[in-house]
PLY file of the C-alpha trace (Angstrom):
ply
format ascii 1.0
element vertex 473
property float x
property float y
property float z
element edge 472
property int vertex1
property int vertex2
end_header
30.52 4.72 -14.11
28.68 4.61 -10.71
30.81 7.98 -9.48
29.14 9.73 -12.57
26.82 12.37 -11.05
24.53 11.92 -13.81
23.97 8.08 -12.37
23.45 9.59 -8.90
20.56 11.74 -10.53
18.89 8.30 -11.82
19.20 6.91 -8.58
17.19 9.95 -6.91
14.55 9.98 -9.51
14.36 6.17 -9.09
13.94 6.41 -5.35
11.78 9.35 -5.05
9.68 9.44 -8.50
9.10 6.79 -10.38
9.43 4.13 -7.06
6.71 6.05 -5.33
4.75 6.81 -8.17
4.65 3.20 -9.30
3.65 2.00 -5.63
0.97 5.16 -5.70
-0.46 4.48 -9.16
-0.22 0.59 -9.02
1.04 -0.92 -6.02
3.57 -3.19 -6.03
3.85 -6.84 -4.19
7.20 -8.45 -4.51
7.82 -12.29 -3.61
11.66 -13.50 -3.53
13.54 -10.91 -3.05
15.84 -13.30 -0.64
16.98 -15.00 -3.64
18.57 -11.68 -5.13
22.52 -12.32 -4.15
23.98 -10.08 -1.19
26.75 -8.70 -3.10
27.97 -8.93 -6.38
26.34 -9.14 -9.91
23.13 -11.04 -11.29
21.33 -12.09 -14.43
17.93 -11.08 -13.98
15.51 -12.73 -16.80
11.65 -11.98 -16.80
8.65 -12.30 -19.36
7.86 -9.49 -21.31
4.56 -8.02 -22.28
4.17 -4.56 -21.45
6.63 -1.07 -21.22
6.03 -1.11 -17.62
8.16 -4.32 -17.09
11.41 -2.26 -16.71
10.00 -0.04 -13.99
8.48 -2.94 -12.34
11.85 -4.61 -12.45
13.61 -1.89 -11.31
11.22 -1.04 -8.40
11.73 -4.70 -7.26
15.65 -4.14 -6.73
17.34 -3.20 -3.40
18.94 0.30 -3.91
22.71 -0.83 -3.92
21.56 -2.69 -7.49
19.65 0.19 -8.88
22.80 1.66 -10.14
24.88 -1.23 -11.28
21.95 -2.86 -13.56
21.63 -2.47 -16.98
18.22 -3.65 -18.70
18.96 -4.59 -22.62
16.65 -2.43 -24.78
15.70 -2.25 -28.51
17.09 0.51 -29.82
15.71 0.75 -33.03
12.62 0.93 -31.10
13.37 3.78 -28.77
15.97 5.39 -30.95
12.98 7.62 -33.52
11.85 9.15 -30.42
14.61 11.22 -29.36
13.30 12.51 -25.75
12.09 9.10 -24.92
15.55 7.39 -25.99
17.28 10.25 -23.53
15.00 9.59 -20.65
15.58 5.88 -20.79
19.37 6.36 -21.50
19.74 8.44 -18.40
17.57 6.00 -15.90
18.87 2.94 -16.82
21.74 2.99 -18.79
20.60 -0.05 -21.46
22.56 -2.45 -23.23
21.35 -1.28 -26.36
20.50 -3.67 -29.05
19.44 -2.92 -32.89
17.48 -6.25 -33.85
17.24 -5.12 -37.41
21.04 -5.53 -37.38
20.74 -8.92 -35.12
22.38 -7.63 -32.02
25.95 -7.19 -32.92
28.14 -7.23 -30.45
25.04 -6.97 -27.74
26.60 -10.03 -25.78
30.06 -8.88 -25.69
28.90 -5.50 -24.22
26.81 -7.33 -21.60
30.06 -9.96 -20.46
31.94 -6.51 -20.18
29.33 -4.73 -17.72
29.19 -8.56 -15.88
33.15 -8.53 -15.41
32.74 -4.79 -14.22
30.39 -6.29 -11.32
27.11 -4.78 -12.84
23.89 -6.71 -12.74
21.92 -7.22 -16.26
18.51 -7.41 -16.83
17.26 -9.31 -19.91
13.65 -10.40 -21.00
14.71 -13.29 -23.29
10.94 -13.51 -25.60
13.28 -10.39 -27.39
10.20 -8.42 -27.67
6.88 -7.72 -25.74
4.61 -10.85 -26.66
1.03 -12.12 -26.27
-0.59 -10.58 -22.91
-0.32 -13.18 -20.27
1.54 -15.94 -23.31
5.13 -16.86 -22.83
6.99 -17.28 -25.99
10.20 -18.83 -26.93
13.12 -17.84 -25.39
16.33 -16.80 -27.49
19.11 -18.84 -26.85
21.49 -15.61 -26.44
20.59 -15.55 -22.60
21.53 -18.99 -22.37
24.53 -18.52 -23.87
25.42 -15.03 -21.25
24.76 -17.59 -18.68
26.93 -20.52 -19.93
29.83 -17.70 -20.25
29.40 -16.50 -16.93
29.04 -19.51 -14.55
29.98 -18.18 -11.43
27.25 -15.43 -11.72
23.65 -16.30 -10.37
20.55 -16.33 -13.46
17.30 -15.63 -11.58
14.29 -16.30 -13.52
11.50 -13.46 -12.80
7.72 -13.29 -13.00
5.99 -10.45 -13.76
2.30 -10.06 -13.92
0.19 -7.39 -13.99
1.53 -4.93 -16.41
-0.29 -6.96 -19.37
-3.19 -5.73 -18.32
-1.99 -2.07 -16.83
-0.30 -1.27 -19.97
-0.99 -4.08 -22.89
0.72 -3.63 -26.36
-1.16 -0.67 -28.28
-2.58 0.69 -25.05
-1.83 4.26 -24.95
-3.11 4.93 -21.02
-2.01 2.96 -17.99
-4.88 1.32 -15.63
-3.99 1.22 -12.07
-3.89 -2.44 -11.81
-1.65 -4.35 -9.24
1.56 -5.28 -9.90
3.40 -8.86 -9.01
6.97 -9.56 -9.02
7.77 -13.02 -8.27
12.09 -13.64 -7.97
13.18 -17.46 -8.35
16.59 -19.10 -7.13
19.05 -19.12 -9.07
19.07 -21.76 -11.72
21.59 -24.45 -11.89
23.40 -24.03 -15.27
23.68 -26.57 -18.02
26.54 -27.06 -20.52
24.49 -25.86 -23.86
23.10 -22.48 -24.18
19.74 -23.74 -25.51
19.60 -26.31 -22.70
19.88 -23.14 -20.12
17.42 -20.98 -22.24
14.69 -23.80 -21.97
15.71 -24.50 -18.51
14.84 -20.18 -17.42
11.82 -20.29 -19.43
10.68 -23.56 -17.67
11.57 -22.02 -14.26
9.27 -18.79 -15.05
6.00 -20.95 -15.85
6.61 -22.72 -12.88
6.55 -19.15 -10.62
3.48 -18.81 -12.76
1.95 -22.18 -11.77
3.24 -21.76 -8.37
1.38 -18.18 -8.33
-1.59 -19.45 -9.60
-2.08 -22.35 -7.02
-1.32 -19.78 -4.19
-4.14 -17.62 -4.96
-6.43 -20.71 -5.79
-5.86 -22.24 -2.19
-6.03 -18.23 -0.52
-9.34 -18.29 -2.05
-11.66 -20.34 -0.18
-9.75 -19.73 2.94
-10.65 -15.73 2.85
-12.49 -14.04 5.11
-13.85 -10.84 6.15
-12.01 -9.53 9.12
-13.59 -7.91 11.86
-13.31 -4.22 12.15
-13.39 -2.14 15.52
-13.28 1.41 15.59
-12.07 3.29 18.80
-13.49 6.37 18.78
-12.14 9.33 21.56
-11.48 12.89 21.43
-7.70 13.83 22.31
-6.14 12.55 25.37
-9.13 9.96 25.78
-6.36 7.45 25.73
-7.75 5.54 22.33
-4.51 5.34 20.56
-2.93 3.27 23.93
-6.50 1.22 24.03
-6.52 0.05 20.29
-2.57 -0.91 20.28
-3.38 -2.95 23.93
-6.38 -4.61 22.77
-4.62 -5.27 19.12
-1.72 -6.93 21.20
-3.92 -8.71 23.95
-6.42 -10.28 21.04
-3.73 -11.43 19.17
-2.74 -14.29 21.54
-5.80 -15.89 19.27
-6.36 -14.05 16.18
-4.34 -12.17 14.25
-4.34 -8.30 14.31
-3.93 -5.01 12.55
-3.77 -1.48 14.13
-4.47 1.07 11.79
-3.43 4.17 13.61
-0.28 6.63 13.93
1.24 4.14 12.02
0.15 0.78 10.64
1.36 -2.33 12.64
0.51 -5.99 12.77
0.58 -8.87 15.69
-0.10 -12.64 16.04
1.06 -14.84 18.73
0.90 -11.59 21.74
3.58 -10.21 19.53
4.27 -7.48 16.72
5.13 -8.80 13.28
7.03 -7.20 10.28
4.67 -6.02 7.55
5.07 -5.23 4.02
5.16 -1.55 3.96
2.53 0.16 1.91
3.00 3.68 0.18
0.05 4.47 1.34
0.74 4.37 4.75
3.85 6.34 4.36
1.88 9.29 2.48
-0.80 9.33 5.04
1.76 9.94 7.65
3.12 12.63 5.91
-0.18 14.50 5.41
-1.04 13.80 9.17
1.89 15.98 10.25
0.70 18.50 7.86
-2.61 18.77 9.54
-1.14 18.59 13.38
0.93 21.67 12.28
-1.95 23.74 11.05
-2.09 26.95 12.55
-6.59 27.39 12.49
-9.37 25.36 11.51
-9.49 26.35 7.97
-6.01 25.29 7.40
-6.64 22.04 9.28
-9.94 20.46 7.28
-8.14 19.49 3.95
-5.27 17.79 4.84
-7.11 15.98 7.92
-9.91 15.13 5.35
-6.91 13.94 2.94
-5.55 11.84 5.81
-8.84 10.10 6.89
-9.35 9.19 3.24
-6.10 7.98 2.66
-6.60 5.88 6.01
-9.63 4.30 4.26
-8.17 3.33 1.86
-5.55 1.77 3.93
-8.15 -0.24 5.32
-9.09 -1.77 2.59
-5.08 -2.84 1.53
-4.71 -4.31 4.95
-7.25 -6.78 4.56
-6.55 -7.61 1.05
-2.84 -8.39 1.92
-2.14 -8.91 5.46
-5.54 -10.82 5.94
-6.04 -10.13 9.85
-8.65 -11.89 11.67
-8.88 -8.41 13.54
-8.52 -4.89 12.57
-8.66 -1.99 15.17
-8.78 1.21 13.96
-7.62 4.36 15.74
-10.72 6.20 15.04
-12.95 5.67 11.96
-12.67 7.94 8.84
-16.59 8.02 7.99
-17.50 8.52 11.58
-14.91 11.02 12.56
-15.76 13.08 9.60
-19.32 13.16 10.94
-18.20 13.91 14.30
-15.69 16.82 13.21
-18.84 18.84 11.48
-19.62 20.01 14.61
-16.21 22.53 14.62
-17.76 23.96 11.13
-21.05 23.67 11.46
-22.60 23.39 15.29
-25.66 24.21 14.29
-26.56 21.00 12.07
-25.34 18.49 14.47
-28.29 16.27 15.89
-28.63 12.19 15.87
-30.76 12.77 12.83
-27.77 14.60 11.29
-25.16 12.27 11.88
-27.59 9.50 10.58
-27.87 11.16 7.55
-24.31 12.01 7.07
-23.00 8.97 7.60
-25.38 7.27 5.00
-24.41 9.87 2.48
-20.13 9.21 3.01
-21.09 5.16 2.88
-22.70 6.16 -0.62
-26.13 4.79 0.27
-27.79 8.51 0.88
-29.99 10.19 -1.30
-28.14 11.96 -4.10
-29.76 15.44 -4.02
-29.67 15.59 -0.05
-29.44 19.37 1.37
-26.24 18.41 2.95
-24.28 18.35 -0.07
-25.18 22.52 -0.06
-24.01 22.96 3.34
-20.60 21.14 2.90
-19.00 21.57 -0.49
-16.44 19.14 0.16
-19.18 16.38 0.85
-20.13 17.40 -2.83
-16.56 17.13 -4.45
-16.21 13.75 -2.33
-19.13 12.36 -4.13
-18.08 13.61 -7.80
-14.94 11.83 -7.50
-16.31 8.59 -6.42
-14.63 9.06 -2.46
-18.01 8.95 -0.87
-18.25 5.27 -0.67
-16.32 4.72 3.20
-16.34 1.61 5.15
-18.17 1.45 8.07
-17.01 -0.50 11.10
-18.31 -3.97 12.44
-18.06 -2.39 15.72
-17.92 1.02 17.82
-16.06 1.56 20.96
-16.14 5.31 22.21
-13.53 6.18 24.98
-15.57 8.83 27.17
-13.45 11.31 29.22
-14.06 14.60 29.97
-12.46 17.42 28.40
-10.82 18.77 31.40
-9.28 15.17 32.16
-8.09 15.06 28.47
-6.73 18.46 28.56
-4.44 17.57 31.46
-3.15 14.29 29.73
-2.51 16.54 26.60
-0.71 19.39 28.73
1.51 16.83 30.19
2.99 15.27 27.45
4.92 18.79 26.88
4.06 18.56 23.15
2.78 20.90 20.82
-0.86 21.69 20.97
-2.90 21.08 18.01
-5.42 23.95 16.97
-8.40 22.07 18.13
-6.93 21.00 21.13
-8.95 23.14 23.89
-11.36 22.50 26.32
-14.26 24.23 24.40
-13.63 22.28 21.22
-12.67 18.86 22.80
-16.29 19.33 24.70
-18.14 19.75 21.54
-16.36 16.68 20.13
-17.29 14.95 23.02
-20.56 15.94 22.47
-20.83 15.02 18.72
-19.02 11.48 19.18
-21.78 10.48 21.70
-24.36 11.74 18.89
-22.08 9.72 16.18
-22.29 6.44 18.48
-25.99 6.79 19.16
-26.76 7.03 15.59
-24.75 4.21 14.33
-25.94 2.03 17.51
-29.82 2.89 17.22
-29.70 3.93 13.47
-27.54 1.60 11.88
-27.58 -1.09 14.03
-24.08 -1.37 14.53
-22.61 -3.04 17.82
-21.47 0.10 20.10
-19.92 0.59 23.30
-19.24 3.60 25.24
-16.90 2.88 27.74
-15.54 5.13 31.13
-12.43 6.36 30.46
-11.89 8.13 33.50
-10.29 5.42 35.36
-7.48 2.47 35.21
-6.19 1.11 31.91
-6.62 -2.35 33.01
-10.47 -2.28 33.66
-10.94 -0.45 30.20
-9.25 -3.22 28.23
-11.10 -6.11 30.24
-14.63 -4.65 29.21
-13.13 -3.51 25.69
-12.36 -7.22 25.27
-15.55 -8.46 26.26
-17.01 -5.88 23.78
-15.36 -6.92 20.89
-15.60 -10.82 21.51
-19.53 -10.71 22.22
-19.90 -8.13 19.20
-18.27 -10.88 16.89
-19.43 -13.57 18.24
-22.81 -11.67 17.16
-22.12 -11.26 13.86
-20.88 -15.02 13.11
-24.18 -16.43 14.61
-25.98 -13.98 12.63
0 1
1 2
2 3
3 4
4 5
5 6
6 7
7 8
8 9
9 10
10 11
11 12
12 13
13 14
14 15
15 16
16 17
17 18
18 19
19 20
20 21
21 22
22 23
23 24
24 25
25 26
26 27
27 28
28 29
29 30
30 31
31 32
32 33
33 34
34 35
35 36
36 37
37 38
38 39
39 40
40 41
41 42
42 43
43 44
44 45
45 46
46 47
47 48
48 49
49 50
50 51
51 52
52 53
53 54
54 55
55 56
56 57
57 58
58 59
59 60
60 61
61 62
62 63
63 64
64 65
65 66
66 67
67 68
68 69
69 70
70 71
71 72
72 73
73 74
74 75
75 76
76 77
77 78
78 79
79 80
80 81
81 82
82 83
83 84
84 85
85 86
86 87
87 88
88 89
89 90
90 91
91 92
92 93
93 94
94 95
95 96
96 97
97 98
98 99
99 100
100 101
101 102
102 103
103 104
104 105
105 106
106 107
107 108
108 109
109 110
110 111
111 112
112 113
113 114
114 115
115 116
116 117
117 118
118 119
119 120
120 121
121 122
122 123
123 124
124 125
125 126
126 127
127 128
128 129
129 130
130 131
131 132
132 133
133 134
134 135
135 136
136 137
137 138
138 139
139 140
140 141
141 142
142 143
143 144
144 145
145 146
146 147
147 148
148 149
149 150
150 151
151 152
152 153
153 154
154 155
155 156
156 157
157 158
158 159
159 160
160 161
161 162
162 163
163 164
164 165
165 166
166 167
167 168
168 169
169 170
170 171
171 172
172 173
173 174
174 175
175 176
176 177
177 178
178 179
179 180
180 181
181 182
182 183
183 184
184 185
185 186
186 187
187 188
188 189
189 190
190 191
191 192
192 193
193 194
194 195
195 196
196 197
197 198
198 199
199 200
200 201
201 202
202 203
203 204
204 205
205 206
206 207
207 208
208 209
209 210
210 211
211 212
212 213
213 214
214 215
215 216
216 217
217 218
218 219
219 220
220 221
221 222
222 223
223 224
224 225
225 226
226 227
227 228
228 229
229 230
230 231
231 232
232 233
233 234
234 235
235 236
236 237
237 238
238 239
239 240
240 241
241 242
242 243
243 244
244 245
245 246
246 247
247 248
248 249
249 250
250 251
251 252
252 253
253 254
254 255
255 256
256 257
257 258
258 259
259 260
260 261
261 262
262 263
263 264
264 265
265 266
266 267
267 268
268 269
269 270
270 271
271 272
272 273
273 274
274 275
275 276
276 277
277 278
278 279
279 280
280 281
281 282
282 283
283 284
284 285
285 286
286 287
287 288
288 289
289 290
290 291
291 292
292 293
293 294
294 295
295 296
296 297
297 298
298 299
299 300
300 301
301 302
302 303
303 304
304 305
305 306
306 307
307 308
308 309
309 310
310 311
311 312
312 313
313 314
314 315
315 316
316 317
317 318
318 319
319 320
320 321
321 322
322 323
323 324
324 325
325 326
326 327
327 328
328 329
329 330
330 331
331 332
332 333
333 334
334 335
335 336
336 337
337 338
338 339
339 340
340 341
341 342
342 343
343 344
344 345
345 346
346 347
347 348
348 349
349 350
350 351
351 352
352 353
353 354
354 355
355 356
356 357
357 358
358 359
359 360
360 361
361 362
362 363
363 364
364 365
365 366
366 367
367 368
368 369
369 370
370 371
371 372
372 373
373 374
374 375
375 376
376 377
377 378
378 379
379 380
380 381
381 382
382 383
383 384
384 385
385 386
386 387
387 388
388 389
389 390
390 391
391 392
392 393
393 394
394 395
395 396
396 397
397 398
398 399
399 400
400 401
401 402
402 403
403 404
404 405
405 406
406 407
407 408
408 409
409 410
410 411
411 412
412 413
413 414
414 415
415 416
416 417
417 418
418 419
419 420
420 421
421 422
422 423
423 424
424 425
425 426
426 427
427 428
428 429
429 430
430 431
431 432
432 433
433 434
434 435
435 436
436 437
437 438
438 439
439 440
440 441
441 442
442 443
443 444
444 445
445 446
446 447
447 448
448 449
449 450
450 451
451 452
452 453
453 454
454 455
455 456
456 457
457 458
458 459
459 460
460 461
461 462
462 463
463 464
464 465
465 466
466 467
467 468
468 469
469 470
470 471
471 472
């Protein structure tokens, strides 16, 4: 079956369409993947509250299991909808069960798949239960496990599907999905006992998850976010990463730059990948290849919006003490206005633009007419960008920056000229002044045309002082 070209097409659909879409629309947090067998089949048994359960469970599987996993599905539900039935049959190759006829040879067919080395995904409740409540398990799952004692039976807890797409709902809501995979169960002699033990294991996973959330809540804190600004070639990317690395010896740190990185104990740490990060990096590459400022504008704006969204996800899922941003979406957008409307650029404009992008400005401000993109952002609810807690501007003359850029030997971006970088430098100085004097954020302008170690000492001192000031306040 796995040599069938249609199965490989199904794999591509899972990896290139379904899984990215699920991550993008809902978000997915998976715990316990280490409990999945390294090789061979397994039986995954999960609670069932939504049609999203199948998609979410498949999204938690490693690639090697996607082609060989068969979900147990109700034929009497899907069969009346011919197109839906065909899509589900193509993507998941289910073990179809006609509940009206009592299931027939369903158990025999599941055993055949397991004998062939394939895995089974089963929902022991038999149908979608009441949201958030675990119904009685049918004994078929216990019998399946008893007849295959050498194959691990793994309890799976799904959380979020019951709110994202409950029964009788026609449209899903973008709510985070959680999958917890428990360790294999020790099988008992009777099918009934195995089914009840499985149900208790899923309930234990639920209790563990609730307890974990309750333990984390009192410890949650707002990380201190530092925006490191500078024109291309200023060294801000290098400075941001060194600050993350050096300050991680005491606190956990996160870098949101060309890539997203975590640090602790003075070393990089592995981070659970976020789909928004992959999408942002792809869009950033499109911006770098733009041939004109007009074509550069939209992908760069999109990349900055994704970077701001990524800041929120990094705070939520990684919980760092310090976040360093290589640039700041709200401040970058304001400064880059000078390339498109230099006649408007002033300290007053910068303060007003920052307020509008943060969602605190006047609804009828004339700037909406000057920048149509700003009006569109407001209509879409995107003009609520995050302000950092402190700002560092690494000031480097444009001729020095251009010399550094040319020394890299890389393809020049559309804005990388001495004239444009000079205008951007002027804009960043105005933005830094506006955020410091107008908004009251701790801001620091550092001379970037000197040795890196001196810059890092000054920058570390600035961050420590600004953070201490916030804690006192």
